[in-house]
N, C-alpha and C positions, 0 to 999 in steps of 0.2 A: 504494500500500500504506500502511495506517495506521501511524503511529509508535507502536509498542508495545514495552514492555519486560517481560521475565520476570525475576522475582527470587525467590530462595528462601534461607532461612536454616536451618542444620542444627546440631543438637547431637549429638555422639558422645562416646564415652568411650575414652580411650587412655592409654598410659603411656610417658613419656620418648621422644617420637617425633621430636624434632629437636634436634640438638646444634649448638653454635657453636664458638667458640674453646676450646682447651684451655690450662690453666695448669699447667705442671709435669706431674704425674701425675694431674691432676683434669680430667675432661671436663665441660664446662659446658653446661647446657641453654640454648637460646635463651629469654630472659626479658625482660619489661618491668616497670617499676615504676609504681605508681599513687599518687595522693595519699593513699590510705588507709594508706600505709606498707608495703603488701604487694607482693610480686613475683608475677608470673604467667607461667608458661611458655607458649610459643606454637609453633605449626607454621607456618612461613612460607608465604606464598602461592606462592612459587617451588617449594617442596617439594610442595604440593598439586597444582600444575600438572603437575609431573613425574609424579606418580603417576597423575593422570587421563589424561594423554597416553599414558603407557606402557601402561596397562591398556586403553585404547581401541585400541591398536595404531597410533597416529597419529604415533609418534616416528620417522618415516622421511623427514621433509623434508630435501632435499639441503642440505648446508652447504658453505661455502667459507672459506678463510683468506687471501683476497686482502688485500693490505696488512697481512698478519699480524694480522688481526682475524677471529676466528671468528664467522661470521654466516650467515644463510640465503643460499643461492646466488641469483645474479641472476635466473635463469630459473625459479625456484620460484614457482608461482602458486597462488592459492586454489582454482582448479578441481581441481588434482591433490592438494593437501595441506590437509586440514581444520585441521591445527594452526595454520597461519598465517592461515587464514580466521578462526578464533576468537580467537587470542591475538596476532595482529599480527606485524609485522616491521619491522626497519630495515636497509636495505642501503646501505652507504656506500662512498665512494672508488671503487676499481676494480670493486667488486662492484655498483655502482649503474649505472643506464642513462645518467644524465647526468653522472656523475663527481662528483656532490655527495652527495645522500642521497635515497633513496626510502623512504617509511614508510607503514605502515598501522596505524592505532590498533586496539587490541584491541576486539572487540565482545563478548567474554566477559571479565568481570572478577571476580577472586577477592579476598577479604579474607584476612588472616592468620586462622588458627584459634587463638583465644586462650582459655586456660584460664578456667573459671568458678569455680575454687577456687584459693586462694593456694598458692604454693610455700613449704614450710617447712624448707628446707635439708636434706632427706633425701639421704643418700649411700649408694651401693652400693660395698662393699669387694671388690676383685677381685685374684686372684693367678693365676699359672700354675704353681702348686705341683705339680699332677699331672704335667705335662710335665717340669718341672724334676727331679723325683725320678727319672724314667726315665734321665736322663743324669747324675745326681748333680751337678746344677748349682744355682746360686742362683736363687731364684724372684723374679720381678718383682712389684711391687705397684702397683695403680692404683685410682683412685676415680672413680665417675661420679655426677653428680647425677641423682636419680630423682624423678619426680612422676607420680602417677596422678590424673587429673582428667576432668571433663566439659570439652569444648571446643566453641566455637561459631564458625561462619564463614558467609559469605554469598557467593552467586554472583548476578551480574546479567548479563543478555543483552539487547543491542539487537536485537530480532527483525527490525526493518526494515533492519538493516545486515549481517545474515548473508549471506554469499555474494555480496557486491557489493564490487568494488574498482576504484577509479579509478587506473589505472596510468600512469606516464610511459613512453611508447613510443620516444622518441628524445632526442637531446641538445638539441633545441630545446624540450624540455619539453612537446611535444604529448602530449595524454592520450587514453586510451580507457577505456571502462568494461567490465570483465569481470564477468559475472554467471552464476551457476549457476542451474539451474531450481529452482522452488519445492519440488518433490518431494525433491530432494537436500538443500535447506536444512532441510526438516522432518526428514529422516532423520538428519542430523548432530546437530541439537538433541536429538532423541529418544535418540540413542545416548549423548550426554553425560548426559542425565537418568537413563538406565538404569544407567550405570556407577556413579552415586552410591550406588545401593542396595547395592553389594557392594565399595565402595572399600576398599583396604587400603594399608598402608605397611610395607615391609621395612626393618628397622633393627637392626643389631647382633645378628643371629641370631634376631630376633623378627619375627613378622608381626602388626602391630597392625591391628585392625579399625576402620575409619573410617566404617562404614556408619551411617546416621542412627538415633538413638533418638527424636528429635523433629525434624520438618521442617515448615516453614510458608512459604507464598508464593503466587504466582499470576502471571497475565498481566494487565498494567494499561496504561491509557492514560498514566498518570503514570509516568515513568521515575525511580524512586527505590528504593534498597534499604531499604524501610520497616522491616524487622526487624533490620537490622544494629545491634549494640550494644544490642538490646532484649531479648535472651534471657538471663534470669538464673536461677540455681539457688541456693536457700538451704536448707541442711540436707536435701538430696535432694528438695526441693519446687520444681517449676517455678513461677516467678512469673507467674501468670495475669493479674493486674491490669495489669501493664506491657504485656502483649500486647494486652489489651482496650482499653487507652488508645490504642494505635496504630491498632487497628481503627476506633475511634470518631473518628479524625482526619478521615475523609472517607468518604462512602458508596461511592465507587469502590473504596476499599480493602476495606471490609467485605463488599461483595457479590462480590468476585472472589478472596477469600482462602480457601484450603483448608489443612488441616494433617493430618499423619500422625504416628503414635505407636507405639512398641513397648510392648506391654502390660507392666504390673507392674514397670517400671524405677523410675519416680518414685513417691514416697510418695503423691502426690496424683493418681495416674493417673485415678481415677474423676471427679475434679473437672475435669481437663483434657478428658476425653471429653465431659462434660456442658456445660461452659461454652464450649469452643472447637469443639465438634462434631468432635472428632478421630477420624479413621479410621485405617487401617493405612498404613504407609509405602508399600507396594505400591499401595494405592488412590490415594495422593497422586501418585505417579509416573505411574500410568495416566491419571488425570484431567488432569494437566498436559500429558501427551503428546497427549491428545485436543484440548486447547486449542491446542497447537502445530499440529496437523493442520488445525484449523479456520482458523487464521490464514493458513497457507501454501497449503493445498490447496482 
């Protein structure tokens, strides 16, 4: 089987979708700082992974707390559980076969979803006055950082490593290779692609829509997340020149890249369609799914 990688990068819009530590009565968003002096909120890759696995119905892999460490159970295998097929595992101590550690590297990798617009210290002021009045009690006060922005993240998949796991079968470290059939490999990858169209995140009484407004990628011989950190939005315009510079890096990239777009979101929608030959998001997912079938089946 050829060594091929699938990569795609997505822009979506969301509000205050991942919080970190709280300070007093202030809930703080997860943020990072850049050299331009601005802060940018982000949604961690662990949060994205949780939402993807949950909405795929794959969050049923057996777990253990052997050695008081919560981890996947020793006999959980990639044949039964797509979650550890895609996102890997580490089984250590009493939960490992050889008493040391058994690991599988992730074949699906996610980046953080980082805001494309800077955070400007907006706060939401909260009280429980309505409830407090019912019992003639003092109301509590809280504040939450809030930020509505476009976000971008990237997914990469080593197609040639999906559904293949070299496992340790005894304490002498003898190994055997587990492999699922190609039809099941294709099915799993296509299910992942499909869920991205309708991905959402529940947080603090809200359901945030994480489905793509813009999506770009393809299946390539070169395994590289070409469009990671290359998607930029300036005054509601998608920076087309940056994307075209990536496409011009190699004919392999240009000939195998497709992109999808939700109409009339970006101010330069017509330019995106014309210069990048952008279709719909559904078209993108369907075409990439066909390429997955071609590769496996």
